[in-house]
VEXFI-886238 format. One record per residue (C-alpha): residue in one letter; x, y, z; residue number from 1. Coordinates in Angstrom, 2 decimals. Each point is the difference from the previous one (the first is absolute). Layout:
(A,(X,Y,Z),NUM)
...
# end
This chain:
(M,(41.05,38.96,-62.79),1)
(A,(-1.44,-3.14,-2.26),2)
(N,(0.82,-3.37,1.38),3)
(N,(2.88,-0.22,-2.67),4)
(G,(1.92,2.73,2.29),5)
(M,(0.08,2.53,-2.81),6)
(E,(-1.04,3.46,0.61),7)
(S,(-1.77,1.15,-3.24),8)
(Y,(0.11,3.31,-1.88),9)
(S,(-1.05,1.43,-3.15),10)
(I,(-0.32,3.44,-1.76),11)
(H,(-1.21,0.35,-3.78),12)
(A,(0.27,2.69,-2.69),13)
(G,(-4.13,-1.19,-0.85),14)
(N,(-1.11,0.18,3.31),15)
(R,(-1.92,3.06,0.52),16)
(A,(-0.04,0.10,3.16),17)
(Q,(4.35,0.20,0.44),18)
(L,(0.28,2.83,-2.56),19)
(D,(1.16,2.52,2.63),20)
(E,(2.73,-3.06,0.72),21)
(I,(0.80,-0.60,-2.51),22)
(R,(0.77,4.12,-1.45),23)
(A,(1.82,-0.48,3.62),24)
(L,(1.78,-2.73,-0.83),25)
(K,(1.64,2.06,-3.37),26)
(D,(0.65,3.46,1.68),27)
(E,(2.15,-2.26,2.45),28)
(C,(1.97,-1.72,-2.82),29)
(T,(0.39,3.88,-1.75),30)
(A,(1.21,1.47,2.89),31)
(R,(2.46,-3.13,-0.15),32)
(G,(0.79,-0.03,-3.11),33)
(F,(-1.09,-2.79,-1.06),34)
(G,(-2.21,-0.40,-3.26),35)
(V,(-0.12,1.94,-3.13),36)
(D,(-1.90,3.28,1.54),37)
(A,(2.96,0.31,2.17),38)
(G,(2.24,0.30,-3.27),39)
(A,(2.10,-3.01,1.16),40)
(E,(1.77,-2.19,-2.44),41)
(A,(-2.30,-2.65,-1.46),42)
(V,(0.94,-3.44,2.57),43)
(D,(-0.93,-3.54,-0.44),44)
(A,(-3.01,-1.74,0.90),45)
(E,(1.31,-1.46,3.19),46)
(T,(1.39,2.92,1.17),47)
(A,(-2.70,2.32,-0.48),48)
(A,(-2.08,-2.59,1.54),49)
(R,(1.95,-0.13,3.33),50)
(Q,(0.12,3.76,0.29),51)
(H,(-3.92,-0.23,-0.14),52)
(L,(-0.34,-2.67,2.72),53)
(A,(2.87,2.09,2.18),54)
(V,(-2.07,3.35,-0.12),55)
(A,(-3.09,-1.97,0.68),56)
(L,(1.42,-1.86,2.68),57)
(A,(1.04,3.16,1.88),58)
(S,(-2.67,2.11,-0.83),59)
(P,(-2.35,1.95,2.61),60)
(N,(-2.62,-0.04,-2.58),61)
(L,(-0.83,-3.76,0.41),62)
(P,(-0.11,-0.39,3.39),63)
(A,(-1.00,-3.62,-0.62),64)
(Y,(3.09,-1.21,-1.77),65)
(S,(3.60,-0.21,1.76),66)
(R,(3.01,-2.11,-0.77),67)
(P,(0.09,-2.69,3.17),68)
(E,(2.86,0.03,2.10),69)
(V,(0.95,-3.21,2.56),70)
(A,(2.06,0.96,2.90),71)
(G,(1.16,3.29,-1.45),72)
(L,(0.85,-1.05,-3.14),73)
(E,(-1.67,0.59,-3.29),74)
(G,(-0.80,-2.57,-2.46),75)
(G,(1.06,0.19,-3.55),76)
(F,(-1.11,-1.18,-3.00),77)
(K,(1.41,-2.12,-3.20),78)
(L,(-1.08,0.43,-3.33),79)
(L,(-2.27,-3.19,-1.30),80)
(G,(-0.51,1.17,-3.51),81)
(T,(-1.06,2.82,-2.63),82)
(E,(-2.38,-0.91,-2.35),83)
(T,(-1.86,2.29,-3.04),84)
(I,(-3.17,-0.45,-0.16),85)
(E,(-1.41,0.07,-3.84),86)
(L,(-3.70,-0.58,1.25),87)
(T,(0.58,3.30,1.71),88)
(G,(2.74,2.03,-0.97),89)
(T,(1.52,-0.03,3.64),90)
(T,(2.59,-2.14,1.42),91)
(T,(0.22,-1.05,3.36),92)
(V,(2.83,-0.69,2.31),93)
(K,(-0.21,-1.88,2.70),94)
(F,(1.75,-0.77,3.41),95)
(R,(0.50,-2.33,2.83),96)
(Q,(0.74,1.65,3.30),97)
(T,(3.15,-1.31,1.98),98)
(F,(1.34,0.43,3.36),99)
(N,(3.57,-0.25,0.60),100)
(K,(-0.10,-0.98,-4.05),101)
(V,(-2.51,-3.27,1.32),102)
(P,(-2.97,0.12,-2.14),103)
(V,(-3.54,0.21,1.51),104)
(Y,(-1.85,-2.53,-1.15),105)
(G,(-3.72,0.99,-1.93),106)
(S,(1.53,3.54,0.09),107)
(L,(-0.79,1.76,-3.42),108)
(V,(0.05,3.69,-0.82),109)
(T,(-0.86,0.51,-3.85),110)
(V,(0.25,3.76,-0.89),111)
(E,(-1.67,0.44,-3.18),112)
(L,(1.53,3.13,-2.77),113)
(D,(-1.18,1.67,-3.09),114)
(E,(2.07,0.78,-3.17),115)
(A,(1.76,2.55,1.86),116)
(N,(0.91,-2.11,3.57),117)
(N,(-2.54,2.52,1.22),118)
(L,(-2.30,-2.36,2.69),119)
(I,(-3.53,-1.60,-0.22),120)
(G,(-0.17,-2.08,2.49),121)
(L,(1.52,-1.58,3.47),122)
(N,(-1.34,-3.64,0.96),123)
(S,(2.77,-1.15,3.50),124)
(A,(-0.32,-2.72,2.51),125)
(L,(2.36,0.46,2.38),126)
(G,(0.80,-2.32,3.07),127)
(T,(2.10,1.19,3.32),128)
(P,(1.79,-2.95,1.00),129)
(E,(0.19,0.43,3.43),130)
(G,(1.72,-1.72,2.91),131)
(V,(2.01,-2.16,-1.95),132)
(A,(3.77,-0.64,0.03),133)
(P,(1.32,0.82,-3.05),134)
(N,(3.21,-2.56,-0.12),135)
(A,(-0.59,-3.53,-0.77),136)
(E,(1.06,-2.86,2.50),137)
(V,(-1.16,-3.06,-2.30),138)
(A,(2.41,-0.47,-2.91),139)
(P,(-1.80,-0.09,-3.65),140)
(S,(1.35,-4.02,-0.48),141)
(A,(-1.69,-0.55,3.25),142)
(A,(-2.89,1.29,-1.45),143)
(L,(0.47,-2.59,-2.99),144)
(R,(0.09,-2.48,2.58),145)
(I,(-3.23,0.63,1.88),146)
(I,(-1.98,0.16,-2.87),147)
(A,(1.74,-3.44,-1.57),148)
(E,(-0.97,-1.59,4.19),149)
(A,(-3.31,1.42,-1.00),150)
(G,(-0.26,-1.85,-3.35),151)
(G,(1.01,2.78,-2.26),152)
(L,(2.53,-0.88,-2.64),153)
(P,(1.54,3.40,-0.04),154)
(D,(2.54,0.29,-2.86),155)
(P,(3.31,0.57,1.92),156)
(N,(1.06,3.01,-2.25),157)
(A,(-3.58,2.06,0.29),158)
(P,(0.01,3.01,1.31),159)
(V,(-0.52,0.83,3.76),160)
(R,(-1.16,3.27,0.40),161)
(P,(-0.83,1.75,2.92),162)
(L,(-3.05,2.00,0.51),163)
(Y,(-2.44,1.53,2.45),164)
(Y,(-2.60,-1.61,0.14),165)
(F,(-3.71,1.03,1.76),166)
(D,(-1.05,-3.96,1.88),167)
(R,(-4.09,0.30,0.24),168)
(R,(0.00,-3.30,1.44),169)
(V,(0.77,0.41,3.52),170)
(E,(-2.21,2.53,2.19),171)
(P,(0.94,2.82,0.06),172)
(P,(1.85,0.11,-3.23),173)
(R,(3.63,0.79,-0.27),174)
(W,(1.97,0.93,-2.33),175)
(R,(3.29,-2.76,-0.16),176)
(L,(3.57,0.07,-1.86),177)
(C,(-0.36,-3.19,-2.34),178)
(Y,(2.03,-1.86,-3.03),179)
(L,(-1.99,-0.25,-2.15),180)
(V,(0.22,-2.85,-3.17),181)
(E,(-2.05,-0.37,-3.06),182)
(D,(-1.22,-2.99,-1.66),183)
(V,(1.33,-2.54,2.51),184)
(A,(-1.27,-3.61,-2.11),185)
(L,(-1.65,-2.28,2.07),186)
(A,(0.72,-3.40,0.98),187)
(E,(-2.54,-2.49,-1.25),188)
(L,(-2.32,-1.12,2.57),189)
(E,(-0.81,-3.73,-0.02),190)
(G,(-3.52,-0.92,-0.01),191)
(G,(-2.61,1.45,1.73),192)
(D,(-2.68,2.69,-1.28),193)
(D,(2.67,3.16,-1.83),194)
(G,(-2.99,2.06,-0.24),195)
(T,(-0.84,0.40,-3.34),196)
(G,(-3.17,-1.37,0.13),197)
(D,(-2.66,0.05,-2.62),198)
(D,(-1.82,3.04,1.35),199)
(E,(-2.30,1.49,-2.77),200)
(R,(-1.10,2.46,2.10),201)
(H,(3.23,1.95,0.11),202)
(G,(1.73,-2.05,-2.62),203)
(V,(2.40,2.23,-1.98),204)
(G,(3.59,1.01,1.50),205)
(R,(-1.07,-1.35,3.36),206)
(L,(2.66,-2.78,0.74),207)
(P,(2.77,1.40,1.91),208)
(A,(3.03,0.61,-1.88),209)
(P,(3.01,-2.78,0.10),210)
(T,(2.84,3.05,1.13),211)
(E,(-0.50,2.31,2.69),212)
(N,(1.33,3.69,1.28),213)
(F,(2.23,-1.20,3.63),214)
(F,(0.30,2.88,2.79),215)
(V,(2.46,-0.77,2.21),216)
(D,(0.42,2.12,3.29),217)
(A,(3.42,1.01,-0.44),218)
(H,(0.43,0.35,4.10),219)
(S,(-1.54,-2.92,0.98),220)
(G,(-0.26,-3.10,-3.09),221)
(E,(-3.76,-0.11,0.21),222)
(I,(-1.84,-0.31,-3.33),223)
(V,(-1.79,3.01,0.53),224)
(A,(-2.39,-1.17,-3.04),225)
(R,(-0.40,-1.92,-3.00),226)
(L,(-1.80,1.39,-2.91),227)
(P,(-1.36,-1.44,-2.82),228)
(R,(1.09,1.11,-3.66),229)
(A,(-3.35,0.49,-2.19),230)
(A,(-1.52,-2.43,-1.64),231)
(D,(2.71,0.33,-1.78),232)
(A,(5.33,3.20,-9.26),233)
(S,(8.80,2.62,-18.83),234)
(A,(-3.11,0.11,0.65),235)
(P,(-1.23,-4.20,-0.10),236)
(P,(-3.07,-0.48,-2.85),237)
(V,(-3.66,0.99,0.70),238)
(A,(-3.41,-1.75,-1.38),239)
(Q,(-3.53,0.92,0.91),240)
(V,(-1.90,-3.17,0.42),241)
(S,(-3.78,-0.77,0.96),242)
(A,(-1.35,-2.20,2.50),243)
(L,(-2.40,-1.46,2.20),244)
(D,(0.34,0.78,3.98),245)
(E,(-1.30,-2.17,2.48),246)
(L,(-3.26,2.04,-0.08),247)
(N,(-0.20,-0.93,-3.76),248)
(S,(0.53,3.46,-1.23),249)
(P,(2.45,0.49,-3.76),250)
(R,(2.86,2.35,2.19),251)
(T,(2.64,1.56,-2.00),252)
(I,(3.89,-0.56,1.57),253)
(R,(3.49,0.70,-0.80),254)
(V,(2.09,-3.00,0.03),255)
(S,(3.18,-0.81,-1.88),256)
(P,(1.05,-1.98,-2.58),257)
(Q,(3.12,-1.73,-0.16),258)
(S,(1.14,-1.71,-3.31),259)
(G,(0.00,-3.75,-0.57),260)
(A,(-1.35,-0.07,4.07),261)
(P,(-3.68,0.26,1.44),262)
(T,(-1.19,3.64,0.43),263)
(L,(0.24,1.37,3.66),264)
(M,(-1.92,1.63,2.29),265)
(Y,(1.61,3.44,0.19),266)
(D,(-0.89,3.37,-0.79),267)
(P,(2.99,1.53,-0.88),268)
(Q,(-1.50,3.59,0.47),269)
(L,(-1.38,-0.25,3.13),270)
(N,(2.86,-2.69,1.58),271)
(I,(-3.03,-2.38,1.03),272)
(H,(1.01,-3.37,0.16),273)
(T,(-2.26,-2.76,0.49),274)
(F,(1.14,-3.77,1.12),275)
(D,(-1.49,-3.52,1.12),276)
(Y,(1.02,-1.32,3.20),277)
(K,(-1.97,-3.28,-0.98),278)
(F,(-1.70,0.03,3.76),279)
(A,(3.38,-0.39,1.53),280)
(D,(0.39,1.07,3.60),281)
(A,(1.00,4.23,0.22),282)
(A,(0.69,-0.34,3.80),283)
(P,(3.83,-1.13,-0.02),284)
(S,(2.69,2.93,0.13),285)
(T,(1.96,-1.04,-3.13),286)
(P,(-3.74,-0.95,-2.04),287)
(A,(0.58,-2.13,-3.64),288)
(P,(0.63,2.55,-2.65),289)
(P,(-3.44,-0.17,-1.80),290)
(S,(-0.51,-0.37,-4.00),291)
(Y,(-1.16,2.82,-2.31),292)
(C,(-3.27,-0.31,-1.51),293)
(Y,(0.01,-0.91,-3.11),294)
(N,(-1.92,-1.01,-3.83),295)
(P,(-0.11,-2.29,-1.36),296)
(P,(-1.51,-2.01,0.82),297)
(V,(-2.40,2.37,1.37),298)
(W,(-0.62,3.22,2.28),299)
(D,(-1.07,-1.09,3.49),300)
(K,(-3.40,1.72,0.67),301)
(G,(1.67,1.02,3.83),302)
(A,(2.66,1.05,-1.82),303)
(V,(-1.16,2.56,-1.81),304)
(S,(-2.64,1.10,2.66),305)
(A,(3.99,0.85,2.16),306)
(H,(1.37,1.22,-2.97),307)
(A,(-3.01,2.22,-1.78),308)
(N,(-0.89,1.42,3.86),309)
(A,(3.86,0.69,1.18),310)
(A,(0.21,2.32,-3.18),311)
(A,(-3.17,1.81,0.76),312)
(V,(1.04,0.90,3.15),313)
(C,(4.13,0.89,-1.04),314)
(D,(-1.74,1.98,-3.09),315)
(F,(-2.40,2.00,2.45),316)
(L,(3.67,0.64,2.02),317)
(R,(1.55,1.60,-2.64),318)
(T,(-3.19,1.83,-1.95),319)
(V,(-1.98,1.34,2.87),320)
(L,(2.96,0.19,3.17),321)
(K,(2.50,0.43,-2.17),322)
(R,(1.66,-2.55,1.78),323)
(R,(2.51,-1.84,-1.82),324)
(G,(-0.71,-3.93,1.20),325)
(V,(-0.32,-1.34,3.95),326)
(D,(3.40,1.04,1.00),327)
(N,(-0.26,3.69,-2.34),328)
(Q,(3.30,-1.49,-2.26),329)
(D,(-1.62,-1.65,-2.59),330)
(G,(1.03,-3.52,2.24),331)
(P,(-1.53,-3.18,-0.86),332)
(L,(-3.41,-0.90,1.39),333)
(H,(0.18,-4.51,-0.11),334)
(S,(-3.12,-1.93,0.66),335)
(S,(-0.49,-3.51,0.32),336)
(I,(-3.20,-1.85,-0.46),337)
(R,(-0.32,-3.48,1.74),338)
(C,(1.19,0.72,3.20),339)
(A,(-0.09,-2.59,3.35),340)
(Y,(0.38,1.57,3.15),341)
(R,(0.86,-2.50,3.44),342)
(T,(-3.39,-1.52,-0.46),343)
(R,(-1.69,-3.05,-1.47),344)
(T,(-4.13,0.31,-0.08),345)
(P,(-1.16,-3.92,0.11),346)
(G,(-1.90,-0.33,-2.88),347)
(A,(2.01,2.87,-1.78),348)
(P,(3.88,-0.23,0.52),349)
(Q,(-0.05,2.67,-2.56),350)
(Q,(-1.86,2.55,0.88),351)
(W,(1.50,3.33,2.13),352)
(L,(-2.57,2.05,0.59),353)
(N,(2.65,3.16,0.24),354)
(A,(1.37,2.29,-2.02),355)
(M,(3.27,2.32,1.13),356)
(W,(2.54,2.34,-0.44),357)
(H,(3.26,-1.35,1.13),358)
(R,(3.57,0.13,-0.53),359)
(G,(-0.86,2.76,-2.58),360)
(Q,(-2.17,-2.06,-1.99),361)
(M,(-3.17,-1.25,-0.02),362)
(Y,(-1.40,-3.59,0.65),363)
(Y,(-3.48,-1.29,-1.23),364)
(G,(-1.55,-2.91,1.44),365)
(Q,(-2.67,-2.15,-1.34),366)
(R,(-3.76,-1.30,1.12),367)
(K,(-1.53,-3.36,-1.23),368)
(T,(-3.38,0.01,-1.59),369)
(A,(-3.21,-2.41,-0.27),370)
(A,(1.51,-1.28,-3.49),371)
(G,(3.21,-0.98,2.36),372)
(D,(2.58,2.72,-2.29),373)
(Y,(1.64,2.93,1.38),374)
(V,(-0.62,3.51,-0.13),375)
(S,(2.72,2.87,0.25),376)
(L,(-0.51,2.83,3.00),377)
(A,(1.19,2.54,-2.56),378)
(V,(-3.51,0.03,-1.21),379)
(D,(-1.32,2.81,1.41),380)
(L,(1.87,3.07,-0.78),381)
(E,(-0.48,1.99,2.73),382)
(I,(1.86,-2.96,2.18),383)
(V,(3.04,0.15,-2.66),384)
(A,(0.21,4.31,0.58),385)
(H,(-0.44,-0.94,4.11),386)
(E,(3.07,-2.34,0.08),387)
(I,(1.93,2.04,-2.16),388)
(T,(-0.62,3.06,1.82),389)
(H,(0.84,-1.75,2.99),390)
(G,(3.60,0.13,-1.88),391)
(L,(-0.65,4.21,-0.90),392)
(T,(-0.29,0.37,4.27),393)
(Q,(3.36,-2.12,0.10),394)
(A,(1.66,1.90,-1.39),395)
(S,(-1.42,3.25,1.06),396)
(A,(-1.82,0.77,3.22),397)
(N,(1.46,-3.77,1.15),398)
(L,(-3.29,-0.07,2.24),399)
(E,(1.13,-2.58,3.17),400)
(Y,(-2.50,-2.87,-0.83),401)
(W,(-1.84,-0.38,2.78),402)
(F,(-2.48,1.90,3.10),403)
(E,(-0.87,3.41,-1.74),404)
(S,(2.93,0.57,-2.30),405)
(G,(-1.18,-3.70,-1.76),406)
(A,(-3.52,0.77,-0.38),407)
(L,(1.13,3.54,-1.18),408)
(N,(2.49,-1.91,-2.91),409)
(E,(-2.92,-2.69,-0.41),410)
(S,(-2.95,3.08,-1.14),411)
(Y,(2.28,1.49,-2.12),412)
(S,(0.52,-3.33,-1.91),413)
(D,(-4.07,0.41,-0.05),414)
(I,(-0.06,3.75,-1.22),415)
(F,(2.34,-0.77,-2.88),416)
(G,(-1.83,-3.34,-1.17),417)
(V,(-3.76,1.52,0.13),418)
(I,(1.83,3.14,-1.85),419)
(I,(2.03,-1.50,-2.36),420)
(A,(-2.78,-2.69,-1.03),421)
(N,(-2.64,2.33,-0.33),422)
(Y,(2.10,2.52,-1.62),423)
(D,(-1.39,-0.09,-3.52),424)
(L,(-3.49,0.38,1.17),425)
(P,(-1.67,3.38,-0.63),426)
(A,(-3.21,-0.09,2.53),427)
(R,(1.65,0.13,3.91),428)
(S,(-3.30,-1.90,0.52),429)
(T,(1.06,-2.77,-2.02),430)
(W,(3.24,-0.86,1.79),431)
(D,(0.04,-3.29,2.26),432)
(Y,(1.71,0.77,3.21),433)
(R,(0.12,-3.92,0.43),434)
(I,(3.40,-1.86,0.70),435)
(G,(0.26,-3.51,-1.41),436)
(R,(-2.92,-0.98,-1.41),437)
(N,(0.96,-2.77,-1.93),438)
(F,(2.90,-1.02,3.04),439)
(S,(-1.85,-3.05,1.08),440)
(G,(-2.58,-0.82,-2.44),441)
(T,(-3.24,0.58,1.62),442)
(G,(-0.26,3.35,-1.08),443)
(V,(0.78,1.52,3.49),444)
(P,(2.54,2.27,0.15),445)
(L,(2.48,0.48,3.11),446)
(R,(-0.77,3.58,0.71),447)
(S,(-2.08,3.52,-1.06),448)
(M,(1.20,3.26,0.51),449)
(A,(-3.84,1.00,-0.25),450)
(D,(-1.58,-1.96,2.78),451)
(P,(3.25,-1.36,1.77),452)
(S,(-2.60,-1.51,2.68),453)
(A,(-0.97,-2.52,-2.07),454)
(Y,(3.05,-2.16,-0.15),455)
(G,(0.54,0.61,3.10),456)
(Q,(2.48,2.77,0.88),457)
(P,(-1.17,2.95,1.33),458)
(D,(-0.72,2.87,-1.50),459)
(H,(0.85,3.12,2.84),460)
(M,(3.08,0.36,2.25),461)
(N,(-2.98,-0.25,3.46),462)
(N,(0.12,-3.67,-1.36),463)
(Y,(3.58,-0.11,-0.68),464)
(R,(0.95,-4.04,1.18),465)
(H,(3.44,-0.31,2.38),466)
(L,(1.36,-3.22,-0.61),467)
(L,(2.76,-1.82,0.29),468)
(A,(3.18,-0.47,-2.24),469)
(T,(-0.81,-3.02,-0.47),470)
(Q,(-3.60,0.22,-1.37),471)
(D,(0.28,1.33,-3.80),472)
(N,(3.32,2.12,1.25),473)
(G,(-2.03,1.88,2.23),474)
(G,(-3.40,0.45,-2.45),475)
(V,(1.72,1.39,-2.68),476)
(H,(-2.26,-1.17,-2.59),477)
(I,(-3.31,0.56,2.52),478)
(N,(1.05,3.58,1.50),479)
(S,(0.75,1.07,-3.71),480)
(G,(-3.66,-0.08,-0.70),481)
(I,(-0.18,3.50,2.28),482)
(H,(2.55,2.20,-2.42),483)
(N,(-1.80,-1.85,-3.53),484)
(K,(-3.26,1.62,1.65),485)
(A,(1.39,2.97,0.06),486)
(A,(1.37,0.09,-3.81),487)
(H,(-3.33,-1.63,-0.89),488)
(A,(-1.01,3.69,0.41),489)
(I,(2.84,2.07,-1.42),490)
(C,(-0.59,-2.24,-2.75),491)
(T,(-3.99,0.41,0.10),492)
(A,(0.02,3.60,1.38),493)
(Q,(-2.03,2.74,-2.40),494)
(D,(-0.25,3.61,-0.59),495)
(A,(-3.60,2.09,0.30),496)
(A,(-0.79,-0.88,-3.32),497)
(G,(0.04,-3.75,0.87),498)
(N,(3.74,-0.35,-2.05),499)
(P,(2.87,-1.88,1.21),500)
(L,(2.32,2.40,2.06),501)
(F,(3.30,-2.07,-1.46),502)
(S,(0.89,-1.67,-3.48),503)
(A,(1.16,-3.24,-0.18),504)
(A,(3.09,1.00,-0.72),505)
(E,(-0.06,2.83,2.97),506)
(L,(-1.09,-3.08,2.31),507)
(A,(3.31,-2.59,-1.19),508)
(G,(2.63,2.97,0.48),509)
(I,(-1.67,1.63,3.46),510)
(F,(0.35,-3.86,1.55),511)
(Y,(2.82,-0.92,-2.31),512)
(L,(1.98,3.69,1.65),513)
(S,(-0.77,-0.73,3.55),514)
(L,(1.22,-3.55,0.24),515)
(T,(2.97,0.69,-2.01),516)
(Q,(0.91,3.60,1.55),517)
(H,(-1.87,-0.14,3.38),518)
(L,(0.61,-2.94,1.59),519)
(S,(2.69,-1.74,1.62),520)
(R,(0.05,-3.80,1.90),521)
(T,(-1.71,0.96,3.28),522)
(S,(-3.09,2.21,-2.04),523)
(L,(-3.20,0.29,1.36),524)
(F,(-3.75,0.46,-1.39),525)
(A,(0.58,3.49,1.59),526)
(D,(3.29,0.30,-2.04),527)
(S,(-2.16,-0.95,-2.91),528)
(R,(-2.35,2.46,0.15),529)
(R,(2.61,2.70,0.19),530)
(G,(1.67,-1.27,-2.77),531)
(V,(-3.25,-0.45,-2.18),532)
(E,(-0.74,3.48,0.96),533)
(L,(3.19,1.62,-1.01),534)
(S,(0.18,-2.01,-3.31),535)
(A,(-2.71,1.34,-1.22),536)
(M,(0.89,3.28,1.40),537)
(T,(3.35,-0.66,-2.71),538)
(L,(-1.70,-2.13,-2.82),539)
(L,(-2.86,2.83,0.16),540)
(R,(1.62,3.13,0.27),541)
(Q,(-0.60,1.57,-2.99),542)
(L,(-3.77,-0.10,0.46),543)
(P,(-1.96,3.68,1.49),544)
(P,(0.42,-0.01,4.16),545)
(A,(-3.98,-0.97,-0.31),546)
(A,(-0.26,-3.16,-1.44),547)
(L,(3.40,-1.50,1.77),548)
(E,(-1.38,0.80,2.98),549)
(E,(-3.30,-1.70,-1.05),550)
(R,(2.25,-2.58,-1.00),551)
(I,(2.24,0.27,3.59),552)
(A,(-3.51,-0.15,1.56),553)
(G,(-0.84,-3.02,-1.20),554)
(I,(2.94,-1.77,0.48),555)
(R,(-0.68,1.08,4.14),556)
(A,(-3.47,-0.46,0.11),557)
(A,(0.90,-4.16,-1.94),558)
(F,(2.49,-0.32,3.09),559)
(D,(-2.47,1.31,2.52),560)
(S,(-2.69,-2.37,-1.07),561)
(V,(2.67,-3.12,1.48),562)
(G,(1.26,1.89,3.03),563)
(I,(3.55,0.39,-1.58),564)
(S,(0.57,2.78,1.69),565)
# end
C-alpha cells in the first residue's frame, strides 16, 4: 500500500507479460455472456466497463486484484464519467469507489475499451477504510461553522460532502470519515508576511492560493486538513494583426474589432480573452473586474505575449492532443496582465514576481527593469504553458497541491511547458529543458528538467526532501525535480540506431493521457509511472510488439534511473 492509503493494480493488453491474464479475462466475459464474442447485444460503454471490472475483481486468474471489504461489506463504484479519446480512438470509463454510497477520497478506477467495448486496460487505486464508523456525529452546518471559526469564509449554501479520507498526518496513518468543503475563501490577513515573497528560485506559481479545501472530521469536528488549491476559464468579428511582444518579436494574434470602438484583445476562434489589471491587487475574494486590452493607441507588449502564448497553448491542445481547450468544452481562457498580489516591493511597488492559474484564469505579474519600466512575466511560452497546464490538471486529475501529489502537479506543468515551447524544433538535441529563463531578468532559469540539482532540486528518490506543509506546500516546487528528471530521460531516450524513441507528438500524448485518464487527487510518483506506461501501451498499440516493448522498456528505465519504482 502506498502512503496515500491506496492499493494499486493495473493490467493492459499491450503488456506482453500479462497476455495470459488478458486472454483469461476475455474467456470469463464470454462465459458470462458479456461481449461480442458471446453473441450478446451491444451495450453502452459504462455497462461494458462495469462488466469487465466485475469479472476482473472476481477472477481467480488475477489473485492480486479483488474487491475490498469493510466489516463484510463490499464497496461499490460510482460513475465519474465516460470519455471518448480522439487521440487514441478508445473510450475510458472512470469510477470512484464507495462504501455505503460514501466515496473514498483519491480512489479511481479507469477502464479503457476499444471501439467494440473490448477491454484494453484497467488501472485501479482502491482504499479499504477499516475501523471507521459510517455515521456522522457532526452536522454539516456545524462543519461550516468550524471552518468559519478557523478563518475560512465558506458559502452557507456550499455542498458539504461526507467521504472517507486517509489521514497521513497522524502516526500511524488512518482512515477517517470527513466532510469536504471545497474552494473556501480565506479571510484577509492583516500585516505580516503572507508567504508570497519574491523567491526567484521557485517563482512560478509559488504563492499559496487564497482558497482552500477543508476536511472536517465528521465524528470529532476536528479540522483534519486544509489543502491549498493549485496556483491556481452569431460569431463575433475577428481580425489578424501583427504586434511586438515583450521580446520585441513580431507575433500574429487574433483580435476582435468593434464598430466605432477600440479593437479588443479577444480571439473568438480559441475563446481567449486578455485583460489589463492595471497593477490592482488580485488577492481579494471579489477582485475588481479588469478591462480588455485594446488598440488604439497601441498594443501593450505584455498583453501581446500573454495573448499570443495563450493561443499557442490552446492551439497545441486542439491540434496535437485533440482537446477542446483547458476544460475540453471550448470554455473561455481569461488572462490578465499587470497584476499584483498582496505585496509591494520596496523601490518597485508595482513589481510582482509571479504568474499563476487561479480562479479559472491566468494572472501575470511583472518585474522592474534597470531602466525603470516593467516586463510582463507572460514573456516565456514555457511559463505560460506551465501555468495553463495547472488549469488542465485542475479540470482532470485535480492533483492535491501539497507534498508528493503537489510535486507531481508541478512536474506535469513543467513537462508540458517544455514540450509546447520546443515542439516545433525538429532535433531533440536542440530542445531547451529550462523553465523561466526570462523570469528574473538575470538569465538564470527557475528549474531545469535535464539537471534539477543545478537549481537546488533533488533528482533521485534517495534525496527526496521531507518538508513541512508550510515549506513550499511540502516541497511541491522542490521534489518535482525527481519526476522531471524521469520525464527528461523519456524525452531523450534513443533506440539502438540513436533515434528518439518517441516523437514529440507521442511524448505529449503519453503524458497527457497519463494525467487526464490515470491520475487522481492523491496520486504519487509511482502512480504516474504506471499511468505513463499504460498510456504508451494504448497510444502506440499499433506498433509491432518488439517496437512497443522497446519503448515501454525505455519508460521503465527512465523511472528506474530516479528511483521511482
